[in-house]
Structure formats: structure tokens, C-alpha cells
C-alpha positions as CSV (number, residue, x, y, z in Angstrom):
1,M,0.1,-0.1,0.2
2,T,1.1,3.6,-0.7
3,L,0.2,6.4,1.3
4,I,0.8,9.5,-0.4
5,L,1.3,12.7,2.6
6,D,0.8,16.0,0.9
7,G,1.3,19.1,2.8
8,H,0.8,18.1,6.4
9,P,2.8,16.1,8.9
10,F,0.2,13.6,10.3
11,R,2.4,10.6,9.0
12,Y,2.1,8.3,12.3
13,E,-1.1,8.8,12.3
14,M,-2.4,8.0,8.7
15,E,-0.1,4.9,8.8
16,C,-2.2,3.5,12.3
17,L,-5.7,4.3,10.4
18,C,-4.2,2.4,7.1
19,R,-3.2,-0.7,9.3
20,L,-6.2,-0.7,11.5
21,F,-8.1,-1.7,8.2
22,Y,-5.2,-3.5,6.4
23,P,-3.0,-4.9,8.9
24,R,-0.8,-7.2,7.0
25,A,-0.3,-4.6,4.3
26,K,3.5,-3.1,3.6
27,I,2.9,0.6,4.2
28,E,5.3,3.1,2.0
29,S,4.6,6.5,3.0
30,V,5.8,9.1,0.6
31,S,5.6,13.0,0.5
32,G,4.5,15.3,-2.2
33,E,1.5,15.7,-4.6
34,P,-0.9,13.4,-5.9
35,R,0.7,11.3,-8.8
36,E,0.3,8.7,-11.0
37,E,-1.0,5.7,-9.1
38,G,0.4,2.0,-9.6
39,G,-1.3,-1.3,-9.4
40,G,-1.5,-1.4,-5.7
41,P,-3.6,0.1,-3.3
42,T,-3.0,3.8,-2.6
43,V,-4.2,6.3,0.2
44,Y,-3.7,9.9,-0.5
45,T,-4.1,12.6,2.5
46,G,-4.0,16.3,1.8
47,L,-4.2,19.8,3.6
48,K,-4.3,23.0,1.6
49,K,-4.5,26.2,2.9
50,L,-7.0,28.5,1.4
51,P,-8.3,32.2,1.6
52,E,-11.4,30.6,3.6
53,G,-9.8,28.5,5.8
54,V,-7.8,24.7,5.3
55,R,-8.9,22.0,3.5
56,V,-8.4,18.7,4.6
57,S,-9.2,15.7,1.9
58,A,-8.6,12.1,1.4
59,R,-8.6,9.6,-1.4
60,I,-8.5,5.8,-2.0
61,R,-7.9,3.5,-4.9
62,I,-8.4,-0.1,-4.1
63,N,-8.8,-3.1,-6.5
64,G,-9.7,-0.4,-9.2
65,A,-12.2,1.5,-7.3
66,E,-11.7,5.3,-6.1
67,E,-13.5,7.0,-3.4
68,Q,-12.6,10.6,-2.1
69,A,-13.9,13.2,0.6
70,S,-12.9,16.5,1.8
71,E,-14.0,19.6,3.9
72,V,-12.8,23.3,4.5
73,L,-11.8,23.7,8.4
74,A,-12.6,27.4,9.6
75,P,-9.2,29.4,10.2
76,G,-7.5,28.9,13.1
77,A,-8.8,25.2,13.6
78,G,-5.3,24.1,14.8
79,R,-3.4,21.0,14.4
80,E,-4.9,18.9,16.4
81,E,-8.6,19.4,15.1
82,E,-7.1,19.2,11.3
83,E,-5.5,15.9,12.3
84,R,-8.6,14.9,13.7
85,R,-11.0,15.7,10.9
86,M,-8.5,14.1,8.1
87,S,-8.8,11.0,10.0
88,V,-12.2,11.0,10.1
89,L,-12.4,11.5,6.4
90,L,-10.0,8.5,5.8
91,W,-11.6,6.2,8.4
92,R,-15.2,6.3,6.5
93,L,-13.6,5.7,3.1
94,L,-11.5,2.9,4.1
95,A,-14.6,1.5,6.4
96,G,-16.7,1.9,3.2
97,A,-14.1,-0.1,1.0
98,S,-13.1,-3.2,3.8
99,G,-16.6,-3.2,5.0
100,C,-15.2,-3.1,8.8
101,R,-15.8,-0.6,11.4
102,P,-13.2,-0.9,14.2
103,K,-15.0,-0.6,17.2
104,W,-12.6,2.2,18.7
105,G,-13.0,4.8,15.7
106,V,-10.0,6.8,14.6
107,L,-8.4,6.2,18.5
108,T,-4.9,4.6,17.8
109,G,-3.6,5.5,21.1
110,V,-2.5,3.4,24.2
111,R,-5.0,5.2,26.6
112,P,-8.6,5.9,25.7
113,V,-9.7,6.3,29.4
114,K,-7.3,8.6,30.0
115,L,-8.3,10.6,26.8
116,L,-11.9,10.2,28.3
117,G,-11.1,11.3,31.8
118,R,-9.6,14.3,30.1
119,L,-12.3,15.4,28.2
120,A,-15.0,14.9,30.9
121,A,-12.8,17.1,33.0
122,E,-13.0,19.9,30.4
123,R,-16.4,19.6,29.4
124,G,-18.3,17.2,31.5
125,E,-18.7,13.3,31.2
126,R,-22.3,13.5,29.1
127,E,-20.4,15.6,26.5
128,A,-17.3,13.9,26.8
129,A,-19.1,10.8,25.7
130,R,-20.7,12.4,22.7
131,F,-17.6,13.6,21.6
132,F,-16.2,9.9,21.6
133,R,-19.0,8.6,19.8
134,E,-19.6,11.1,17.4
135,E,-16.4,12.9,16.6
136,L,-14.0,10.1,17.2
137,L,-16.5,7.4,15.8
138,V,-16.0,5.3,18.8
139,S,-18.8,2.6,19.2
140,P,-21.4,3.1,21.6
141,E,-20.2,-0.3,23.7
142,K,-16.7,0.6,23.7
143,T,-17.6,4.2,24.9
144,A,-19.4,2.6,27.6
145,L,-16.9,0.7,28.4
146,A,-14.1,3.4,28.8
147,L,-16.5,5.4,31.0
148,R,-17.3,2.4,33.5
149,T,-13.7,1.9,33.5
150,G,-12.8,5.6,34.3
151,R,-15.7,5.6,37.0
152,N,-14.2,2.5,38.8
153,Q,-10.5,4.0,38.4
154,K,-11.2,7.2,40.3
155,E,-11.0,6.3,43.9
156,I,-7.4,4.5,43.2
157,L,-6.3,7.5,41.6
158,A,-7.7,9.5,44.8
159,R,-4.8,7.9,46.4
160,N,-2.2,9.3,44.6
161,R,0.0,12.4,46.3
162,P,2.9,14.2,44.9
163,D,5.6,12.4,46.9
164,C,4.1,9.1,45.7
165,F,6.0,6.4,43.0
166,S,6.0,3.2,42.1
167,L,8.8,0.7,41.5
168,Y,9.1,-1.7,38.5
169,I,11.5,-4.3,38.4
170,G,12.4,-6.5,35.1
171,I,13.1,-10.1,34.9
172,P,13.6,-10.8,31.4
173,F,14.2,-14.3,31.2
174,C,11.2,-17.2,30.1
175,P,11.4,-20.9,30.2
176,S,10.6,-20.4,26.5
177,R,9.4,-17.4,23.8
178,C,5.9,-17.5,23.2
179,A,4.9,-17.1,19.5
180,Y,3.1,-13.9,19.9
181,C,5.5,-12.3,22.4
182,S,7.6,-9.2,21.4
183,F,9.0,-8.1,24.6
184,V,12.2,-8.1,25.6
185,S,13.0,-11.5,27.1
186,S,15.4,-14.5,26.8
187,S,14.8,-18.0,26.7
188,V,16.8,-19.4,29.6
189,E,17.7,-22.3,27.7
190,K,20.2,-20.0,25.8
191,T,20.7,-17.3,28.8
192,A,21.1,-19.4,32.1
193,P,24.9,-18.5,32.8
194,L,24.0,-14.9,32.9
195,I,21.3,-15.1,35.8
196,P,23.6,-15.0,38.7
197,R,25.1,-12.1,37.8
198,Y,22.2,-10.3,36.4
199,V,20.6,-11.1,39.9
200,R,23.5,-9.7,41.8
201,L,23.8,-6.3,39.8
202,L,20.0,-6.2,39.8
203,C,20.1,-6.1,43.4
204,G,22.5,-3.3,43.7
205,E,20.5,-1.1,41.1
206,I,17.5,-1.8,43.4
207,R,19.4,-0.7,46.3
208,R,20.7,2.2,44.7
209,T,17.2,3.2,43.3
210,G,16.0,3.2,47.1
211,E,18.8,5.2,48.2
212,I,17.7,8.1,45.8
213,A,14.1,7.8,46.5
214,R,14.8,8.2,50.2
215,G,17.2,11.0,49.5
216,L,14.4,12.8,47.9
217,H,11.6,11.8,50.5
218,L,9.9,9.7,48.2
219,R,6.9,7.5,49.3
220,L,7.0,3.6,47.5
221,Q,3.0,3.4,47.2
222,S,3.3,0.3,45.0
223,A,5.8,-2.6,43.9
224,Y,5.9,-4.4,40.6
225,I,8.4,-7.7,39.6
226,G,7.4,-8.7,36.0
227,G,9.4,-9.7,33.1
228,G,9.8,-12.0,31.3
229,T,9.1,-14.8,33.8
230,P,10.2,-13.7,37.3
231,T,9.6,-17.1,38.8
232,V,12.6,-18.6,36.4
233,L,14.7,-17.2,39.3
234,S,15.4,-20.1,41.4
235,A,13.8,-19.3,45.2
236,E,17.1,-18.1,46.5
237,Q,17.5,-15.7,43.4
238,L,13.9,-14.6,44.1
239,S,15.0,-13.8,47.8
240,A,17.6,-11.7,47.3
241,V,16.1,-9.8,44.8
242,M,12.8,-9.3,47.1
243,G,15.5,-8.6,50.1
244,A,17.0,-5.8,48.2
245,V,13.6,-4.3,47.9
246,R,13.1,-4.6,51.2
247,D,16.7,-3.2,52.4
248,G,16.9,-0.4,50.1
249,F,12.7,1.1,50.4
250,D,10.4,1.7,53.3
251,L,7.8,-0.9,53.0
252,S,5.2,0.5,55.6
253,G,3.3,2.9,53.0
254,C,3.3,0.3,50.4
255,R,-0.2,-0.8,49.3
256,E,0.3,-3.6,46.7
257,F,3.9,-5.5,46.3
258,T,2.8,-7.7,43.1
259,V,5.3,-10.5,41.8
260,E,4.1,-12.5,38.3
261,A,4.3,-15.9,38.6
262,G,3.1,-16.1,35.0
263,R,4.1,-19.6,33.8
264,P,2.4,-22.2,35.6
265,D,5.3,-24.6,35.0
266,T,7.7,-22.4,36.8
267,V,5.4,-22.3,40.4
268,T,6.9,-24.6,42.8
269,P,6.2,-24.5,46.3
270,E,9.9,-23.3,47.2
271,R,9.5,-19.9,45.1
272,L,5.7,-19.4,46.4
273,D,7.2,-19.4,50.3
274,A,10.1,-17.2,49.1
275,I,7.5,-14.7,47.1
276,R,5.7,-14.6,50.4
277,A,8.4,-14.5,52.7
278,G,9.7,-11.3,50.8
279,G,6.4,-9.1,51.1
280,A,4.4,-9.7,48.2
281,T,0.7,-9.4,48.5
282,R,-0.3,-10.2,45.2
283,I,0.7,-12.6,42.1
284,S,-0.3,-13.3,38.8
285,I,-0.5,-16.9,37.4
286,N,-1.0,-16.5,33.6
287,P,-2.8,-19.7,31.9
288,Q,-3.7,-17.0,28.5
289,T,-5.9,-20.3,27.7
290,L,-7.5,-23.8,29.3
291,N,-7.2,-25.3,25.6
292,D,-4.0,-27.4,25.7
293,E,-4.0,-27.6,21.8
294,V,-3.8,-23.7,21.5
295,L,-1.2,-23.7,24.4
296,R,1.0,-25.9,22.0
297,R,0.7,-23.8,19.0
298,I,1.9,-21.1,20.9
299,G,4.8,-22.3,22.4
300,R,3.5,-22.5,25.9
301,R,5.1,-25.5,27.6
302,H,2.6,-26.1,30.1
303,T,-0.9,-27.9,30.5
304,T,-4.2,-27.0,31.6
305,A,-3.8,-29.3,34.6
306,Q,-0.5,-27.5,35.6
307,T,-2.5,-24.2,35.8
308,L,-5.1,-25.6,37.7
309,S,-2.1,-27.3,40.4
310,A,-0.5,-23.9,40.6
311,F,-3.8,-21.9,41.4
312,A,-4.2,-24.7,44.1
313,L,-0.7,-24.4,45.5
314,A,-0.6,-20.7,45.5
315,R,-3.9,-20.8,47.7
316,K,-2.5,-23.4,49.9
317,H,0.8,-21.5,50.4
318,G,-1.7,-18.3,51.8
319,F,-1.9,-16.0,48.8
320,R,-5.2,-14.3,48.8
321,N,-5.1,-12.0,45.9
322,I,-4.3,-13.9,42.6
323,N,-4.6,-12.5,39.0
324,M,-4.9,-14.8,36.1
325,D,-4.1,-13.5,32.2
326,L,-6.3,-14.4,29.4
327,I,-6.0,-13.9,25.4
328,A,-8.6,-13.3,23.1
329,G,-7.9,-14.1,19.4
330,L,-5.0,-16.8,19.9
331,P,-4.4,-18.8,16.7
332,G,-6.6,-22.1,17.3
333,D,-8.9,-20.9,19.4
334,S,-12.6,-19.9,18.9
335,P,-15.6,-18.6,20.9
336,A,-16.9,-21.8,22.2
337,S,-13.3,-22.7,23.2
338,F,-12.7,-19.0,24.8
339,R,-15.9,-19.6,27.0
340,R,-14.7,-22.7,28.4
341,T,-11.3,-20.9,29.1
342,L,-13.6,-18.2,30.7
343,A,-15.6,-21.0,32.9
344,G,-12.6,-22.8,33.9
345,V,-10.8,-19.2,35.1
346,L,-14.2,-18.3,37.3
347,A,-14.6,-21.6,38.7
348,L,-11.1,-21.0,40.3
349,A,-12.5,-17.7,41.8
350,P,-9.3,-15.4,41.5
351,E,-9.5,-11.7,42.5
352,S,-8.6,-10.5,39.1
353,V,-9.0,-11.3,35.6
354,T,-7.0,-9.5,32.7
355,V,-8.6,-10.2,29.2
356,H,-5.8,-9.3,26.5
357,T,-6.3,-9.1,23.0
358,L,-3.7,-10.9,20.6
359,S,-1.2,-8.3,19.5
360,L,1.1,-9.2,16.6
361,K,4.3,-7.0,16.8
362,R,6.4,-7.6,13.9
363,A,9.4,-9.3,16.3
364,A,6.4,-11.9,16.9
365,R,7.2,-15.2,15.6
366,L,3.6,-15.7,14.7
367,S,4.2,-12.3,12.6
368,Q,7.1,-13.9,11.1
369,Q,5.8,-17.4,10.6
370,E,2.1,-17.0,9.2
371,E,2.0,-20.0,7.4
372,E,3.2,-22.1,10.0
373,H,1.0,-20.6,12.6
374,P,-2.5,-19.1,10.8
375,L,-4.5,-16.8,12.7
376,A,-7.6,-18.9,12.8
377,A,-9.3,-15.9,15.0
378,D,-10.5,-12.6,12.9
379,A,-11.5,-9.5,14.3
380,G,-15.0,-10.7,14.4
381,A,-14.1,-14.0,16.7
382,A,-11.8,-11.8,19.1
383,E,-14.8,-9.3,19.6
384,A,-17.1,-12.1,20.5
385,M,-14.4,-13.4,23.0
386,L,-14.2,-10.3,24.7
387,Q,-18.0,-9.8,24.9
388,D,-18.2,-13.0,26.4
389,A,-15.6,-12.1,28.6
390,D,-17.5,-8.5,29.6
391,R,-21.1,-10.8,30.3
392,A,-19.5,-13.5,32.3
393,L,-16.9,-11.5,34.8
394,S,-20.1,-8.9,35.1
395,G,-22.1,-11.8,35.9
396,K,-19.6,-13.1,38.6
397,G,-19.1,-9.4,39.8
398,Y,-15.8,-8.2,38.7
399,S,-15.4,-4.7,37.1
400,P,-13.1,-3.6,34.7
401,Y,-10.5,-0.8,36.5
402,Y,-7.8,-0.1,33.9
403,L,-7.7,-0.7,29.9
404,Y,-5.0,0.1,27.5
405,R,-4.5,-1.0,23.5
406,Q,-1.5,-1.9,21.5
407,S,-0.3,-1.4,18.0
408,R,-1.4,-4.4,15.4
409,M,-4.1,-5.7,18.1
410,V,-6.5,-8.0,16.5
411,G,-9.4,-6.2,15.4
412,N,-8.0,-3.2,16.9
413,L,-9.8,-3.9,20.1
414,E,-8.3,-4.0,23.9
415,N,-7.1,-5.2,27.1
416,T,-9.2,-4.8,30.1
417,G,-7.9,-5.6,33.7
418,W,-11.1,-6.7,35.9
419,A,-10.9,-6.9,39.6
420,L,-13.5,-8.0,42.6
421,P,-14.4,-4.8,44.4
422,G,-11.2,-3.9,46.6
423,R,-8.8,-6.0,44.4
424,E,-8.1,-3.6,41.8
425,S,-4.2,-3.0,41.3
426,L,-2.8,0.2,42.2
427,Y,0.3,-0.3,39.9
428,N,-1.8,-0.9,36.8
429,V,-4.1,1.9,37.1
430,M,-0.9,4.8,38.1
431,I,1.2,3.2,35.2
432,M,-1.5,3.6,32.8
433,E,-3.0,6.8,33.6
434,E,0.5,8.4,33.8
435,C,-0.2,10.3,37.2
436,Q,2.7,9.3,39.2
437,T,6.7,8.4,38.9
438,V,7.4,4.6,38.2
439,L,11.5,4.1,39.0
440,A,12.3,1.1,37.1
441,C,15.4,-1.6,37.7
442,G,16.3,-4.4,35.3
443,A,17.4,-4.8,31.8
444,G,14.9,-3.3,29.5
445,A,13.1,-0.9,32.3
446,V,12.0,2.8,31.5
447,S,11.9,4.8,34.4
448,K,8.8,7.3,34.0
449,L,9.2,10.4,35.9
450,K,6.4,12.5,36.1
451,D,6.3,16.2,37.9
452,P,3.6,15.8,40.3
453,F,2.7,19.6,39.7
454,S,2.8,19.6,35.9
455,D,2.0,17.4,33.1
456,R,6.1,17.2,32.5
457,M,7.4,13.6,32.0
458,E,11.0,12.4,31.3
459,R,12.2,8.9,30.7
460,I,15.2,7.0,31.5
461,F,16.1,4.0,29.5
462,N,18.0,0.9,30.8
463,F,20.2,-1.2,28.4
464,K,17.5,-3.3,26.3
465,Y,19.5,-6.5,26.7
466,P,20.9,-9.1,29.7
467,Y,24.0,-8.8,28.2
468,E,24.2,-4.9,27.6
469,Y,23.1,-4.5,30.9
470,I,25.6,-6.4,32.6
471,G,28.6,-5.5,30.5
472,R,27.6,-1.9,30.5
473,Y,26.2,-1.5,34.1
474,G,28.3,1.6,35.4
475,E,27.0,3.6,32.3
476,M,23.5,2.5,33.3
477,M,24.2,3.1,37.0
478,S,25.1,7.0,36.1
479,R,22.0,7.7,34.5
480,K,20.3,7.1,37.8
481,D,21.3,10.6,38.9
482,R,18.9,12.2,36.5
483,V,16.5,11.1,39.0
484,K,18.0,13.8,41.4
485,E,18.0,16.2,38.5
486,F,14.7,16.2,37.5
487,Y,13.1,16.5,41.1
488,G,15.4,19.0,42.2
489,G,13.6,22.0,40.6
490,F,10.5,20.9,43.2
491,A,11.8,19.0,45.7
492,D,11.5,21.6,48.6
493,R,7.5,21.8,47.5
494,L,7.5,18.1,48.3
495,C,8.5,18.5,52.2
496,G,5.4,19.9,52.5
497,V,3.1,17.3,51.3
498,P,1.0,16.1,54.5
499,Q,2.2,12.4,55.1
500,Q,-0.5,9.4,54.5
501,R,0.1,5.7,55.5
502,G,-1.5,2.4,54.6
């Protein structure tokens, strides 16, 4: 597909819109005037200043058929409105040509709930919902889901204070690489020799981060150890990492401490004991599906029986706040099979369930080997799975409390966290709404520094791969001083913040 960009800077948004409707197409973006078009699909988007205002236009030529649309905006409409109107024109043309109407309309960003909340604060909830439906073309059901999620977040967001922060610790190792995965994680079969040194250096980074946080009088509100699969570490290594957290940070005000025990085949009594002794209050056991054939297709080296066993073991070891992750749209799955998975998970009564939609990033093996791993679930099937999840989870008393989206998701859908009342993950809400600092440790981790008195944010990137993290550790650690520099401009204002415990 050729995308022509004429007189405007909206390349990213126009590419994302084309990808919504033609996810497998290779998009070549070119700048300039309309030109003689070749045989493949062509999309033209243009912006031209006129005496009476600004004309935005879109034209598509697909399978020999051509459609176009344009409109003139009043002078001074602004870049944001010009982009939105161009997006709406192009969305409608592509929807007509493809017969597909993505449920999130022209929205391609990660955080629709955050956007809706901002609009509601400016215009009121009713007008914000109307704008979502009519001006951004979001379906009524997705608008309602975003509203419901935003309402459920309000009490959690109210707990935030200017001196609060969250801690993320990354363990970028997995037993094997899932076929859909595009995260920076390494199979332990290849990288096991790196783990002891990685853990030792990680503990040092955690302690140094804690030292900086104490010096700035920041208060830890939530902690999250993720990956990868943290439970590929031995019980002793898990104890070391969690011990470094206890040594480095004051946990007396920490409301939540989560450890991902994601792969059921890595859950053992010894690891669970180490996690519990280390102070974790929440864990995640992630089956993705309870269909063994689908598990085999996606490269998960565990079975449904192991998921059930791991969950029972966690309960036996005293865990009373367990999340479980599912994925809608996996290859070989079907709405009927997904309903059986939902029933099996709900029979376990976890405190929260996160329902993801399959996202096929370019780095994922499923994207690179489509013939070997055919995608059986199309957009309609994935949407049916999410609708079934909504009905089943709502019927058991779960409510949506955080929501985000990714690029290249099947059907341009969403990931939603559902929880029983009082069991919502504070960390998940804070990181999605970008309302507080997240200090991050480990390979591939990104610290996100949030100025509590403005919208300013700054990111500090750790080295991506474990071997880089180990080999350039000193260089990476020197970046930690940027946290002090960031807070330097308003540290005195934090000293006047009333302290709040629990």
C-alpha cells in the first residue's frame, strides 16, 4: 500500500489508520503532490491552506475503485482538529471499502480512558461521551466500557500524592519464548549462565534506586516484579531480589507488592514461599488459555492441568490476591473454546482477571511465520470473545478498572483488567494513567518521571538486553542521577506534602 502525505505532518496517525483496516499490508509512505498511481492500493491524504480556511482531503484507490472526500475547516482550527478531521475522512473511506468498522473509531493511542477522563474534566462526562461517539467514531459499547473503567479508577487515583511513586523490577528471562511475544525476554535455555550475575547487579541497582528515593523523601506506593517470567529465578534468587527491595525501600506505606508467577510450570512451593516471605501481597498466574492444543501452538510449555495445580498451590501457600491473564484471538482458539476457558478460570475465583487481545508485533514469531501459525481468530471472533468475557466477568461481580491498547491488535480491540471490589491493582492504574513516577530497575526497564505539579514527564532507559545490562552496568547506573536532577526543581514543595500511611 502506498500512502501519500501532501502538505501535512500527520504521517504516524495516517499510517496507523491504514493499518487498522489492512493489518498485513506493507505501507510505503511518500511525501508530495498526487501522482500517477500504480496497481496496488493507494491512499492519498492532503492539507491545503485556502483564503477561507484549510481544506483537508482523503482519497483511496483499492481494487480499481476510487473514493474521495474533503472538507474546509474554519481558519484557526489548529493542528489537533486538522488531524482529527482528516482521520475521520480517511476512516470513513476505508470502512466503506473494507466493510469493517473498528470499534475504537479513529483512536489509535494506548490510553483511551485517560483521554476520555481529560475530556470529561474539561466538558463534563456527557459531552465527553458524545465527542467519543460522534467526533471520534468510537462505538457506543466501547465508549460505555471506557466510561465504566474511568469511574472505577477514580477512588484509586485519589490515593495518589505528589510524593508517591511506584517501583518496577524487570526479570527478562522466560522458560521459552511464546509465539506471540515481542517483549525483550530471553529463553533461559540460551541465557541461563547470565542469570546469577544479572541478579547480583540488579540487587545493586535496586538498592541504589532506593537510596535516591529516600534522599528525595519519596514514598513507595506500589511495587511490581515482572518480566519475562520472574519465577524462572530460583527461590534463593527471588529471595535476594525481594530482600534488596526491603533493604532499599520503606515498605510501611506500600499498598501493593505484585510478583508475576506467570508461567504455571515455574510455580513451585519453594518459589511461592520465597515470594510470600519477601512481602508480596499479590501474584499473577497466567494460563492465557485452558485449551491445551492452543497452548501447544503458541509455544507455552505447560498444560491446563498445571495451571489448575499452580493456582491450588498458591492458595495453599496463603495467597489471597491472585490475578490470571487470558488472551482473546489466539491461533486455533474459537469463541466456544474461549467460553470454556472463562468458565474454568471463574471456577477458580481469582481476585482479578486481565483479558488481553492478541497483538502481533513485527518481532513476534507468529507475524514472521504466518503459514506455520495461521491466525484462526479474525476480528469478529476476537470481538465475540471480549463480549463473552464482559458478560461472564460482570455476572460474577468483576468490574473493569484499567484498560489499554496496543498497535497491531486483532480487530483494533483492547486489553482490560477486571477485578472484584477492592482487589484492583493500584500499580496497573497508576502506570496506565501516567499520574505518578515509576522508578524502574532491570534490563529493558524504563523509569518514567512525572512532575506532580505539571504534565511534564521524562524517561530514563536502561539497556535493553541482559548482556548489555551486565556489560555496561556502570554507564547505566550513572543515569540514575537524572532522577535527582528531575526532582531538584520542586523537591522543596514535596517537603510540605502531608504524610499519609496505609
